[in-house]
GUSEKE-245305 format. One record per atom (N, C-alpha, C): residue in three letters; atom name; y, z, x. Coordinates in steps of 0.001 Angstrom, whole numbers, plus 500000, padded with zeros to 6 digits. Layout:
<sites>
+------+------+--------+--------+--------+
: code : site :     c2 :     c3 :     c1 :
+------+------+--------+--------+--------+
:  Ala :   CA :      Y :      Z :      X :
...
+------+------+--------+--------+--------+
</sites>
This chain:
<sites>
+------+------+--------+--------+--------+
: code : site :     c2 :     c3 :     c1 :
+------+------+--------+--------+--------+
:  Met :    N : 716035 : 068826 : 654297 :
:  Met :   CA : 716127 : 068166 : 653007 :
:  Met :    C : 716300 : 069221 : 651927 :
:  Glu :    N : 717157 : 068951 : 650997 :
:  Glu :   CA : 717469 : 069899 : 649929 :
:  Glu :    C : 716336 : 069950 : 648913 :
:  Pro :    N : 715905 : 071160 : 648507 :
:  Pro :   CA : 714823 : 071256 : 647528 :
:  Pro :    C : 715279 : 070743 : 646165 :
:  Ile :    N : 714327 : 070197 : 645416 :
:  Ile :   CA : 714635 : 069698 : 644083 :
:  Ile :    C : 714639 : 070862 : 643115 :
:  Arg :    N : 715756 : 070983 : 642415 :
:  Arg :   CA : 715895 : 072050 : 641428 :
:  Arg :    C : 715354 : 071569 : 640085 :
:  Asn :    N : 715053 : 072522 : 639214 :
:  Asn :   CA : 714601 : 072178 : 637873 :
:  Asn :    C : 715648 : 071327 : 637186 :
:  Asn :    N : 715191 : 070277 : 636528 :
:  Asn :   CA : 716043 : 069379 : 635751 :
:  Asn :    C : 717071 : 068624 : 636592 :
:  Gln :    N : 716911 : 068604 : 637917 :
:  Gln :   CA : 717878 : 067879 : 638742 :
:  Gln :    C : 717846 : 066389 : 638420 :
:  Phe :    N : 716659 : 065867 : 638158 :
:  Phe :   CA : 716526 : 064456 : 637854 :
:  Phe :    C : 716053 : 064243 : 636425 :
:  Ser :    N : 716459 : 065112 : 635548 :
:  Ser :   CA : 715925 : 065039 : 634196 :
:  Ser :    C : 716634 : 064024 : 633310 :
:  Ser :    N : 717817 : 063609 : 633665 :
:  Ser :   CA : 718523 : 062673 : 632803 :
:  Ser :    C : 718965 : 061449 : 633593 :
:  Pro :    N : 719125 : 060324 : 632904 :
:  Pro :   CA : 719596 : 059118 : 633578 :
:  Pro :    C : 720966 : 059331 : 634221 :
:  His :    N : 721792 : 060142 : 633583 :
:  His :   CA : 723133 : 060401 : 634101 :
:  His :    C : 723087 : 061086 : 635464 :
:  Ser :    N : 722210 : 062101 : 635617 :
:  Ser :   CA : 722133 : 062806 : 636898 :
:  Ser :    C : 721582 : 061905 : 637991 :
:  Ile :    N : 720629 : 061038 : 637645 :
:  Ile :   CA : 720093 : 060094 : 638632 :
:  Ile :    C : 721176 : 059128 : 639067 :
:  Lys :    N : 721931 : 058619 : 638125 :
:  Lys :   CA : 723011 : 057671 : 638443 :
:  Lys :    C : 724072 : 058327 : 639312 :
:  Gln :    N : 724386 : 059585 : 639045 :
:  Gln :   CA : 725365 : 060300 : 639868 :
:  Gln :    C : 724860 : 060444 : 641293 :
:  Asn :    N : 723587 : 060794 : 641466 :
:  Asn :   CA : 723014 : 060939 : 642808 :
:  Asn :    C : 723017 : 059613 : 643556 :
:  Ile :    N : 722647 : 058538 : 642884 :
:  Ile :   CA : 722644 : 057222 : 643514 :
:  Ile :    C : 724056 : 056817 : 643904 :
:  Ala :    N : 725020 : 057051 : 643027 :
:  Ala :   CA : 726414 : 056690 : 643318 :
:  Ala :    C : 726940 : 057458 : 644519 :
:  Ser :    N : 726608 : 058743 : 644627 :
:  Ser :   CA : 727105 : 059527 : 645757 :
:  Ser :    C : 726475 : 059061 : 647066 :
:  Val :    N : 725202 : 058656 : 647027 :
:  Val :   CA : 724545 : 058135 : 648229 :
:  Val :    C : 725205 : 056838 : 648658 :
:  Lys :    N : 725509 : 055961 : 647709 :
:  Lys :   CA : 726160 : 054687 : 648028 :
:  Lys :    C : 727537 : 054911 : 648631 :
:  Glu :    N : 728298 : 055852 : 648071 :
:  Glu :   CA : 729631 : 056130 : 648597 :
:  Glu :    C : 729554 : 056658 : 650023 :
:  Glu :    N : 728632 : 057579 : 650271 :
:  Glu :   CA : 728474 : 058132 : 651619 :
:  Glu :    C : 728037 : 057051 : 652599 :
:  Ser :    N : 727127 : 056190 : 652165 :
:  Ser :   CA : 726647 : 055108 : 653017 :
:  Ser :    C : 727792 : 054153 : 653354 :
:  Phe :    N : 728595 : 053815 : 652355 :
:  Phe :   CA : 729731 : 052923 : 652580 :
:  Phe :    C : 730725 : 053553 : 653552 :
:  Glu :    N : 731028 : 054830 : 653347 :
:  Glu :   CA : 731985 : 055519 : 654218 :
:  Glu :    C : 731488 : 055546 : 655657 :
:  Arg :    N : 730212 : 055863 : 655867 :
:  Arg :   CA : 729657 : 055882 : 657228 :
:  Arg :    C : 729704 : 054500 : 657861 :
:  Met :    N : 729370 : 053496 : 657087 :
:  Met :   CA : 729360 : 052129 : 657597 :
:  Met :    C : 730772 : 051675 : 657967 :
:  Leu :    N : 731740 : 051998 : 657135 :
:  Leu :   CA : 733132 : 051624 : 657408 :
:  Leu :    C : 733650 : 052340 : 658648 :
:  Glu :    N : 733393 : 053642 : 658736 :
:  Glu :   CA : 733842 : 054400 : 659906 :
:  Glu :    C : 733212 : 053868 : 661191 :
:  Ala :    N : 731922 : 053550 : 661147 :
:  Ala :   CA : 731240 : 053027 : 662333 :
:  Ala :    C : 731821 : 051690 : 662756 :
:  Ser :    N : 732087 : 050824 : 661787 :
:  Ser :   CA : 732631 : 049507 : 662138 :
:  Ser :    C : 734044 : 049618 : 662705 :
:  Met :    N : 734830 : 050550 : 662188 :
:  Met :   CA : 736195 : 050734 : 662713 :
:  Met :    C : 736148 : 051375 : 664100 :
:  Asp :    N : 735263 : 052345 : 664294 :
:  Asp :   CA : 735143 : 053006 : 665599 :
:  Asp :    C : 734657 : 052040 : 666675 :
:  Glu :    N : 733668 : 051217 : 666310 :
:  Glu :   CA : 733089 : 050284 : 667273 :
:  Glu :    C : 733892 : 048988 : 667379 :
:  Lys :    N : 734883 : 048841 : 666496 :
:  Lys :   CA : 735690 : 047623 : 666437 :
:  Lys :    C : 734807 : 046382 : 666285 :
:  Asp :    N : 733796 : 046519 : 665431 :
:  Asp :   CA : 732830 : 045456 : 665176 :
:  Asp :    C : 733204 : 044739 : 663884 :
:  Lys :    N : 733665 : 043500 : 664004 :
:  Lys :   CA : 734142 : 042759 : 662837 :
:  Lys :    C : 733004 : 042357 : 661897 :
:  Lys :    N : 731802 : 042138 : 662422 :
:  Lys :   CA : 730669 : 041807 : 661553 :
:  Lys :    C : 730296 : 042993 : 660673 :
:  Lys :    N : 730286 : 044174 : 661269 :
:  Lys :   CA : 729990 : 045378 : 660485 :
:  Lys :    C : 731109 : 045653 : 659484 :
:  Leu :    N : 732337 : 045360 : 659878 :
:  Leu :   CA : 733474 : 045556 : 658977 :
:  Leu :    C : 733336 : 044647 : 657764 :
:  Leu :    N : 732986 : 043386 : 657990 :
:  Leu :   CA : 732798 : 042454 : 656874 :
:  Leu :    C : 731666 : 042936 : 655973 :
:  Ala :    N : 730570 : 043408 : 656559 :
:  Ala :   CA : 729450 : 043923 : 655760 :
:  Ala :    C : 729882 : 045140 : 654939 :
:  Ser :    N : 730720 : 045995 : 655518 :
:  Ser :   CA : 731230 : 047171 : 654800 :
:  Ser :    C : 732099 : 046743 : 653623 :
:  Cys :    N : 732934 : 045754 : 653854 :
:  Cys :   CA : 733805 : 045254 : 652783 :
:  Cys :    C : 732978 : 044628 : 651666 :
:  Gln :    N : 731922 : 043904 : 652027 :
:  Gln :   CA : 731043 : 043322 : 651016 :
:  Gln :    C : 730305 : 044406 : 650245 :
:  Gln :    N : 729925 : 045476 : 650930 :
:  Gln :   CA : 729255 : 046582 : 650248 :
:  Gln :    C : 730215 : 047240 : 649254 :
:  Phe :    N : 731470 : 047401 : 649653 :
:  Phe :   CA : 732461 : 047979 : 648748 :
:  Phe :    C : 732629 : 047089 : 647520 :
:  Glu :    N : 732730 : 045776 : 647745 :
:  Glu :   CA : 732879 : 044852 : 646619 :
:  Glu :    C : 731655 : 044925 : 645705 :
:  Ala :    N : 730463 : 045052 : 646275 :
:  Ala :   CA : 729245 : 045156 : 645467 :
:  Ala :    C : 729277 : 046412 : 644593 :
:  Ile :    N : 729726 : 047526 : 645153 :
:  Ile :   CA : 729828 : 048770 : 644376 :
:  Ile :    C : 730835 : 048591 : 643242 :
:  Phe :    N : 731961 : 047967 : 643559 :
:  Phe :   CA : 732999 : 047715 : 642551 :
:  Phe :    C : 732468 : 046807 : 641440 :
:  Leu :    N : 731793 : 045727 : 641821 :
:  Leu :   CA : 731241 : 044805 : 640826 :
:  Leu :    C : 730183 : 045483 : 639965 :
:  Gln :    N : 729382 : 046343 : 640580 :
:  Gln :   CA : 728362 : 047055 : 639810 :
:  Gln :    C : 729014 : 047953 : 638761 :
:  Met :    N : 730110 : 048585 : 639126 :
:  Met :   CA : 730826 : 049425 : 638160 :
:  Met :    C : 731370 : 048574 : 637012 :
:  Ile :    N : 731870 : 047395 : 637332 :
:  Ile :   CA : 732377 : 046496 : 636290 :
:  Ile :    C : 731242 : 046074 : 635360 :
:  Leu :    N : 730114 : 045671 : 635936 :
:  Leu :   CA : 728973 : 045258 : 635118 :
:  Leu :    C : 728482 : 046400 : 634224 :
:  Lys :    N : 728445 : 047598 : 634782 :
:  Lys :   CA : 728002 : 048763 : 634004 :
:  Lys :    C : 728939 : 049002 : 632817 :
:  Asn :    N : 730233 : 048918 : 633069 :
:  Asn :   CA : 731198 : 049127 : 631979 :
:  Asn :    C : 731152 : 047997 : 630957 :
:  Met :    N : 730917 : 046784 : 631416 :
:  Met :   CA : 730773 : 045670 : 630476 :
:  Met :    C : 729550 : 045889 : 629589 :
:  Arg :    N : 728451 : 046317 : 630203 :
:  Arg :   CA : 727214 : 046547 : 629446 :
:  Arg :    C : 727411 : 047677 : 628426 :
:  Ser :    N : 728157 : 048701 : 628795 :
:  Ser :   CA : 728357 : 049829 : 627874 :
:  Ser :    C : 729242 : 049453 : 626687 :
:  Ser :    N : 729978 : 048351 : 626807 :
:  Ser :   CA : 730849 : 047943 : 625705 :
:  Ser :    C : 730117 : 047114 : 624654 :
:  Val :    N : 728872 : 046735 : 624945 :
:  Val :   CA : 728080 : 045925 : 624016 :
:  Val :    C : 727457 : 046827 : 622958 :
:  Asn :    N : 727461 : 046361 : 621719 :
:  Asn :   CA : 726878 : 047107 : 620612 :
:  Asn :    C : 725388 : 047316 : 620856 :
:  Glu :    N : 724877 : 048505 : 620584 :
:  Glu :   CA : 723484 : 048873 : 620868 :
:  Glu :    C : 722498 : 048412 : 619801 :
:  Asp :    N : 722958 : 047796 : 618734 :
:  Asp :   CA : 722042 : 047308 : 617704 :
:  Asp :    C : 721388 : 046039 : 618223 :
:  Gly :    N : 720206 : 046204 : 618780 :
:  Gly :   CA : 719548 : 045052 : 619359 :
:  Gly :    C : 718066 : 045055 : 619113 :
:  Phe :    N : 717435 : 044060 : 619668 :
:  Phe :   CA : 716003 : 043890 : 619506 :
:  Phe :    C : 715223 : 044965 : 620262 :
:  Ile :    N : 715697 : 045313 : 621469 :
:  Ile :   CA : 715021 : 046308 : 622296 :
:  Ile :    C : 715780 : 047629 : 622194 :
:  Gln :    N : 715041 : 048693 : 621907 :
:  Gln :   CA : 715668 : 050001 : 621773 :
:  Gln :    C : 716139 : 050525 : 623120 :
:  Lys :    N : 717197 : 051313 : 623074 :
:  Lys :   CA : 717726 : 051941 : 624284 :
:  Lys :    C : 716773 : 053053 : 624704 :
:  Ser :    N : 716417 : 053067 : 625990 :
:  Ser :   CA : 715515 : 054094 : 626499 :
:  Ser :    C : 715870 : 054384 : 627954 :
:  Phe :    N : 715277 : 055435 : 628484 :
:  Phe :   CA : 715483 : 055801 : 629888 :
:  Phe :    C : 715029 : 054657 : 630796 :
:  Asp :    N : 713874 : 054081 : 630489 :
:  Asp :   CA : 713330 : 052980 : 631288 :
:  Asp :    C : 714278 : 051782 : 631283 :
:  Arg :    N : 714797 : 051475 : 630129 :
:  Arg :   CA : 715716 : 050341 : 630011 :
:  Arg :    C : 716985 : 050596 : 630800 :
:  Glu :    N : 717521 : 051810 : 630747 :
:  Glu :   CA : 718730 : 052144 : 631504 :
:  Glu :    C : 718506 : 051985 : 633003 :
:  Ile :    N : 717341 : 052435 : 633486 :
:  Ile :   CA : 717017 : 052301 : 634908 :
:  Ile :    C : 716922 : 050822 : 635281 :
:  Phe :    N : 716216 : 050040 : 634466 :
:  Phe :   CA : 716081 : 048607 : 634731 :
:  Phe :    C : 717437 : 047915 : 634748 :
:  Glu :    N : 718267 : 048204 : 633754 :
:  Glu :   CA : 719587 : 047566 : 633682 :
:  Glu :    C : 720446 : 047953 : 634880 :
:  Gly :    N : 720365 : 049206 : 635293 :
:  Gly :   CA : 721119 : 049654 : 636462 :
:  Gly :    C : 720685 : 048932 : 637728 :
:  Met :    N : 719361 : 048791 : 637895 :
:  Met :   CA : 718837 : 048086 : 639060 :
:  Met :    C : 719215 : 046603 : 639012 :
:  His :    N : 719161 : 046030 : 637825 :
:  His :   CA : 719523 : 044625 : 637642 :
:  His :    C : 721004 : 044410 : 637977 :
:  Asp :    N : 721858 : 045264 : 637461 :
:  Asp :   CA : 723288 : 045165 : 637746 :
:  Asp :    C : 723564 : 045309 : 639240 :
:  Glu :    N : 722843 : 046219 : 639892 :
:  Glu :   CA : 723031 : 046433 : 641327 :
:  Glu :    C : 722684 : 045169 : 642111 :
:  Lys :    N : 721572 : 044540 : 641764 :
:  Lys :   CA : 721134 : 043337 : 642473 :
:  Lys :    C : 722112 : 042187 : 642229 :
:  Ile :    N : 722546 : 042017 : 641011 :
:  Ile :   CA : 723517 : 040956 : 640706 :
:  Ile :    C : 724806 : 041190 : 641484 :
:  Ala :    N : 725280 : 042430 : 641508 :
:  Ala :   CA : 726515 : 042759 : 642225 :
:  Ala :    C : 726375 : 042487 : 643721 :
:  Gln :    N : 725226 : 042835 : 644302 :
:  Gln :   CA : 724994 : 042571 : 645727 :
:  Gln :    C : 725022 : 041079 : 646013 :
:  Gln :    N : 724360 : 040289 : 645178 :
:  Gln :   CA : 724323 : 038851 : 645390 :
:  Gln :    C : 725713 : 038237 : 645223 :
:  Met :    N : 726478 : 038724 : 644263 :
:  Met :   CA : 727835 : 038217 : 644074 :
:  Met :    C : 728699 : 038519 : 645290 :
:  Ala :    N : 728604 : 039747 : 645792 :
:  Ala :   CA : 729433 : 040162 : 646928 :
:  Ala :    C : 729038 : 039441 : 648209 :
:  Glu :    N : 727750 : 039147 : 648382 :
:  Glu :   CA : 727300 : 038434 : 649578 :
:  Glu :    C : 727721 : 036967 : 649546 :
:  Gly :    N : 727929 : 036433 : 648356 :
:  Gly :   CA : 728422 : 035064 : 648223 :
:  Gly :    C : 729944 : 035086 : 648268 :
:  Gln :    N : 730558 : 034365 : 647370 :
:  Gln :   CA : 732020 : 034325 : 647319 :
:  Gln :    C : 732609 : 035579 : 646671 :
:  Gly :    N : 731850 : 036191 : 645772 :
:  Gly :   CA : 732343 : 037401 : 645105 :
:  Gly :    C : 733602 : 037122 : 644316 :
:  Ile :    N : 734444 : 038118 : 644240 :
:  Ile :   CA : 735720 : 037966 : 643541 :
:  Ile :    C : 736888 : 037959 : 644521 :
:  Gly :    N : 736574 : 037949 : 645804 :
:  Gly :   CA : 737613 : 037894 : 646824 :
:  Gly :    C : 738065 : 039250 : 647334 :
:  Leu :    N : 737551 : 040296 : 646752 :
:  Leu :   CA : 737954 : 041645 : 647164 :
:  Leu :    C : 737512 : 041946 : 648593 :
:  Ala :    N : 736283 : 041597 : 648929 :
:  Ala :   CA : 735769 : 041857 : 650281 :
:  Ala :    C : 736606 : 041115 : 651326 :
:  Gln :    N : 736968 : 039868 : 651032 :
:  Gln :   CA : 737765 : 039088 : 651983 :
:  Gln :    C : 739149 : 039687 : 652178 :
:  Gln :    N : 739750 : 040167 : 651110 :
:  Gln :   CA : 741077 : 040769 : 651221 :
:  Gln :    C : 741019 : 042086 : 651993 :
:  Leu :    N : 740000 : 042896 : 651712 :
:  Leu :   CA : 739825 : 044146 : 652456 :
:  Leu :    C : 739599 : 043856 : 653935 :
:  Tyr :    N : 738747 : 042887 : 654218 :
:  Tyr :   CA : 738448 : 042520 : 655601 :
:  Tyr :    C : 739713 : 042046 : 656315 :
:  Lys :    N : 740468 : 041221 : 655646 :
:  Lys :   CA : 741710 : 040704 : 656237 :
:  Lys :    C : 742654 : 041847 : 656604 :
:  Gln :    N : 742791 : 042806 : 655701 :
:  Gln :   CA : 743690 : 043935 : 655934 :
:  Gln :    C : 743158 : 044867 : 657021 :
:  Leu :    N : 741875 : 045225 : 656947 :
:  Leu :   CA : 741309 : 046185 : 657896 :
:  Leu :    C : 741123 : 045588 : 659289 :
:  Ser :    N : 740848 : 044293 : 659365 :
:  Ser :   CA : 740682 : 043672 : 660680 :
:  Ser :    C : 742005 : 043650 : 661441 :
:  Lys :    N : 743112 : 043661 : 660735 :
:  Lys :   CA : 744425 : 043759 : 661396 :
:  Lys :    C : 744543 : 045081 : 662150 :
:  Gln :    N : 743970 : 046144 : 661580 :
:  Gln :   CA : 744005 : 047446 : 662243 :
:  Gln :    C : 743181 : 047425 : 663527 :
:  Ile :    N : 742054 : 046715 : 663502 :
:  Ile :   CA : 741231 : 046601 : 664715 :
:  Ile :    C : 741993 : 045854 : 665788 :
:  Ile :    N : 742639 : 044767 : 665425 :
:  Ile :   CA : 743408 : 043969 : 666383 :
:  Ile :    C : 744551 : 044787 : 666951 :
:  Thr :    N : 745267 : 045524 : 666089 :
:  Thr :   CA : 746386 : 046355 : 666511 :
:  Thr :    C : 745920 : 047432 : 667478 :
:  Glu :    N : 744796 : 048080 : 667178 :
:  Glu :   CA : 744265 : 049131 : 668056 :
:  Glu :    C : 743809 : 048568 : 669392 :
:  Asn :    N : 743300 : 047352 : 669411 :
:  Asn :   CA : 742868 : 046715 : 670653 :
:  Asn :    C : 744056 : 046392 : 671561 :
:  Asn :    N : 745206 : 046110 : 670963 :
:  Asn :   CA : 746394 : 045750 : 671727 :
:  Asn :    C : 747131 : 046952 : 672285 :
:  Lys :    N : 746772 : 048145 : 671859 :
:  Lys :   CA : 747463 : 049359 : 672347 :
:  Lys :    C : 746994 : 049748 : 673716 :
+------+------+--------+--------+--------+
</sites>
């Protein structure tokens, strides 16, 4: 395990970057495993995870476009809460109907599994 350096987690931005990189690595490993094992259930889960990450990015950008003059002041705690809230909403959206991105990815990638099985 990598030692924690001074100020590594000192800002919300650095924490968000670390979380984003972990999610990307997790998605990549999950996608590679599902393609290697030719497991369509894992492939669908990988596609839903990708859609959740995409939706979370959209929600984050939508939130950043809102004027900050509000009842509750902007703080580190609030940023963490909003990030966690956006993540949960994005996961629930992707597990349901979502925006159709996961289904389109699954449709395209599952063709590769079928093609590889026929070789």
